[in-house]
Residue, then its C-alpha position, 0 to 999 in steps of 0.5 A: x276575814x275571808x268569810x266576809x269578803x265572800x259576801x262583800x264582793x258579790x254585793x258590791x258587784x251587784x250595786x255596780x251592775x245595777x247602777x250601770x244603766x244610770x250612768x247616762x244622763x239623769x232622766x226627767x220626770x214625766x207626769x204622763x207616765x206616772x204609775x202606782x206600784x204596790x210590792x216589796x223591796x227585794x233590794x235596797x241600796x245607795x245609787x249613784x249621786x244624781x238619783x240616790x237611794x233606791x229599792x229594787x221593787x217586785x210588783x206582781x212578777x215584775x222587777x224594777x228599780x225605784x229611785x227616791x232621792x237622798x236616803x237622808x230625806x226619807x230617814x228624816x221623815x221616818x221611812x227607813x226601807x230594808x229588804x223585804x218591806x212592803x211599799x206603795x210607790x207613785x212615780x214616773x216610769x222613764x228610760x234610762x240608758x235603755x232601761x225602765x226605771x221609776x223616779x218616785x214622787x210619793x212612797x208609802x211604808x208602814x202607815x207613813x207617806x212621804x212625797x219626794x217630788x211635787x207633781x211636776x216632778x221637782x225634788x223636795x229635798 
């Protein structure tokens, strides 16, 4: 029992720390800041309710939080991300509480592409 709690507490702490920048108002999708990232997920998890499922993505030497919306939306469309997966994301680079994040519009993984927001950034879930 003690062994498993040693891993749970650090993981829970990391999840809380990663969510802190997002406790401010939910940022709006901005088409003018749209970027395409190719990289790998170095961490995946469930974020706060307003932004949902997220991954920390490594794109070259940069790491950034990418938010996809509800995990079930991706799961229902056959995309189930896990740590280490390669993916391509098209999304808006915005600021949330002073930190850069990506609000995903489209995610591609394992030969599948899912559009999570329309071209104006409105969620499709």
